[in-house]
C-alpha positions as YAML, in Angstrom:
chain: A
units: angstrom
residues:
- id: 1
  name: MET
  ca: [118.16, 107.99, 114.40]
- id: 2
  name: SER
  ca: [118.52, 110.49, 111.60]
- id: 3
  name: GLU
  ca: [115.51, 112.26, 110.17]
- id: 4
  name: LYS
  ca: [115.21, 113.73, 106.70]
- id: 5
  name: ILE
  ca: [112.17, 115.80, 105.78]
- id: 6
  name: HIS
  ca: [110.97, 115.93, 102.17]
- id: 7
  name: ASN
  ca: [108.02, 117.84, 100.77]
- id: 8
  name: TRP
  ca: [106.62, 116.06, 97.73]
- id: 9
  name: SER
  ca: [103.32, 116.95, 96.16]
- id: 10
  name: ARG
  ca: [100.77, 117.58, 98.92]
- id: 11
  name: HIS
  ca: [102.22, 115.21, 101.50]
- id: 12
  name: ARG
  ca: [104.98, 115.66, 104.04]
- id: 13
  name: PHE
  ca: [107.18, 112.61, 104.39]
- id: 14
  name: SER
  ca: [109.51, 111.87, 107.26]
- id: 15
  name: ILE
  ca: [112.11, 109.20, 106.61]
- id: 16
  name: PHE
  ca: [113.48, 107.36, 109.64]
- id: 17
  name: ASP
  ca: [116.14, 104.73, 108.95]
- id: 18
  name: GLY
  ca: [114.78, 103.96, 105.47]
- id: 19
  name: GLU
  ca: [111.11, 103.63, 106.44]
- id: 20
  name: VAL
  ca: [108.57, 106.23, 105.28]
- id: 21
  name: TYR
  ca: [105.93, 107.57, 107.65]
- id: 22
  name: ILE
  ca: [103.20, 109.90, 106.38]
- id: 23
  name: PHE
  ca: [101.68, 112.47, 108.71]
- id: 24
  name: ARG
  ca: [98.46, 113.78, 107.18]
- id: 25
  name: ILE
  ca: [96.48, 116.73, 108.48]
- id: 26
  name: ASN
  ca: [92.86, 117.47, 107.56]
- id: 27
  name: CYS
  ca: [91.28, 120.88, 107.87]
- id: 28
  name: PRO
  ca: [89.20, 121.19, 111.06]
- id: 29
  name: HIS
  ca: [86.65, 123.29, 109.14]
- id: 30
  name: CYS
  ca: [86.08, 121.44, 105.84]
- id: 31
  name: ASN
  ca: [88.03, 118.17, 106.41]
- id: 32
  name: SER
  ca: [90.08, 118.66, 103.20]
- id: 33
  name: LYS
  ca: [93.75, 117.76, 102.86]
- id: 34
  name: CYS
  ca: [96.22, 120.26, 104.23]
- id: 35
  name: VAL
  ca: [99.91, 121.00, 103.85]
- id: 36
  name: ILE
  ca: [102.30, 121.47, 106.75]
- id: 37
  name: ALA
  ca: [104.06, 124.70, 105.77]
- id: 38
  name: HIS
  ca: [106.51, 124.74, 108.68]
- id: 39
  name: SER
  ca: [106.88, 123.77, 112.31]
- id: 40
  name: ASN
  ca: [108.26, 125.20, 115.54]
- id: 41
  name: ASP
  ca: [109.76, 123.18, 118.36]
- id: 42
  name: VAL
  ca: [107.95, 124.33, 121.50]
- id: 43
  name: SER
  ca: [109.47, 121.79, 123.90]
- id: 44
  name: GLY
  ca: [111.81, 124.45, 125.25]
- id: 45
  name: GLY
  ca: [114.93, 122.33, 124.82]
- id: 46
  name: ILE
  ca: [113.86, 119.93, 127.56]
- id: 47
  name: ASP
  ca: [115.58, 116.58, 126.96]
- id: 48
  name: GLY
  ca: [113.14, 113.77, 126.21]
- id: 49
  name: LEU
  ca: [110.21, 116.09, 125.47]
- id: 50
  name: PHE
  ca: [108.78, 116.29, 121.94]
- id: 51
  name: VAL
  ca: [106.22, 119.04, 121.26]
- id: 52
  name: LYS
  ca: [105.87, 120.87, 117.95]
- id: 53
  name: ASP
  ca: [103.45, 123.40, 116.53]
- id: 54
  name: LEU
  ca: [102.63, 122.48, 112.92]
- id: 55
  name: TYR
  ca: [101.54, 125.43, 110.78]
- id: 56
  name: CYS
  ca: [99.03, 124.10, 108.22]
- id: 57
  name: HIS
  ca: [97.24, 125.44, 105.15]
- id: 58
  name: CYS
  ca: [94.03, 123.98, 103.70]
- id: 59
  name: HIS
  ca: [94.14, 123.05, 100.00]
- id: 60
  name: ASN
  ca: [90.40, 123.51, 99.46]
- id: 61
  name: PRO
  ca: [90.05, 126.70, 97.36]
- id: 62
  name: ASP
  ca: [86.66, 127.41, 98.96]
- id: 63
  name: CYS
  ca: [88.19, 127.28, 102.47]
- id: 64
  name: CYS
  ca: [91.89, 128.29, 102.43]
- id: 65
  name: ALA
  ca: [92.09, 128.13, 106.22]
- id: 66
  name: SER
  ca: [95.42, 128.41, 108.01]
- id: 67
  name: PHE
  ca: [95.75, 126.87, 111.46]
- id: 68
  name: VAL
  ca: [98.17, 125.37, 113.97]
- id: 69
  name: VAL
  ca: [98.19, 121.76, 115.16]
- id: 70
  name: ARG
  ca: [100.20, 120.85, 118.26]
- id: 71
  name: ALA
  ca: [101.89, 117.46, 118.00]
- id: 72
  name: ALA
  ca: [103.32, 115.84, 121.12]
- id: 73
  name: HIS
  ca: [104.79, 112.51, 122.09]
- id: 74
  name: THR
  ca: [102.62, 110.88, 124.77]
- id: 75
  name: HIS
  ca: [103.90, 107.32, 125.20]
- id: 76
  name: TYR
  ca: [105.69, 104.45, 123.50]
- id: 77
  name: LEU
  ca: [103.95, 101.44, 122.03]
- id: 78
  name: GLN
  ca: [107.37, 99.78, 121.90]
- id: 79
  name: PRO
  ca: [110.27, 101.45, 123.72]
- id: 80
  name: PRO
  ca: [113.49, 102.10, 121.80]
- id: 81
  name: ARG
  ca: [115.83, 99.10, 121.75]
- id: 82
  name: ASN
  ca: [118.65, 100.88, 123.55]
- id: 83
  name: SER
  ca: [116.29, 101.78, 126.44]
- id: 84
  name: VAL
  ca: [115.19, 98.16, 126.81]
- id: 85
  name: LEU
  ca: [118.81, 96.97, 126.75]
- id: 86
  name: ASP
  ca: [119.80, 99.56, 129.36]
- id: 87
  name: MET
  ca: [116.93, 98.40, 131.62]
- id: 88
  name: ALA
  ca: [117.96, 94.76, 131.18]
- id: 89
  name: LYS
  ca: [121.62, 95.54, 131.99]
- id: 90
  name: ALA
  ca: [120.57, 97.44, 135.12]
- id: 91
  name: LEU
  ca: [118.43, 94.51, 136.28]
- id: 92
  name: VAL
  ca: [121.27, 92.02, 135.70]
- id: 93
  name: LYS
  ca: [123.72, 94.26, 137.55]
- id: 94
  name: LYS
  ca: [121.31, 94.65, 140.47]
- id: 95
  name: HIS
  ca: [120.74, 90.89, 140.58]
- id: 96
  name: GLU
  ca: [124.53, 90.23, 140.58]
- id: 97
  name: GLU
  ca: [125.01, 92.71, 143.43]
- id: 98
  name: GLN
  ca: [122.28, 90.99, 145.44]
- id: 99
  name: LEU
  ca: [123.94, 87.62, 144.84]
- id: 100
  name: GLU
  ca: [127.30, 88.99, 146.03]
- id: 101
  name: LEU
  ca: [125.75, 90.49, 149.16]
- id: 102
  name: GLY
  ca: [123.81, 87.32, 149.92]
- id: 103
  name: GLY
  ca: [126.89, 85.15, 149.52]
- id: 104
  name: ILE
  ca: [125.10, 82.72, 147.24]
...
C-alpha cells in the first residue's frame, strides 16, 4: 500500500489506494484546530510496529501552543486481506496434512 502525504490548507491528508483519510488534531489547551508540522517514526525499525510522534502547532492566535501527540497502531478492526488469505491457506494446508496422516 503506497502512501502519499499532502498538506492542503489546515488539514493533513493521507491518501491510501485512492481513498482520503483525514487525521485532525485539536489543541489540548484551547481545543482549536492544529496543524501537524512534521512527524518522527519512533518505532525503532521494528517490523510490524507503528508508532509516530506528531509535532503539532495550534492555529488559535491567542494560544499558539506547540505540542507532541504520539500515534500508535493498537489493533485491527478488519485485518489486511493478505493476512486473512495467509491464515486460510495455513489452515487448509494443516487440514490436508491431517487427512494424509489419518489415511482418510
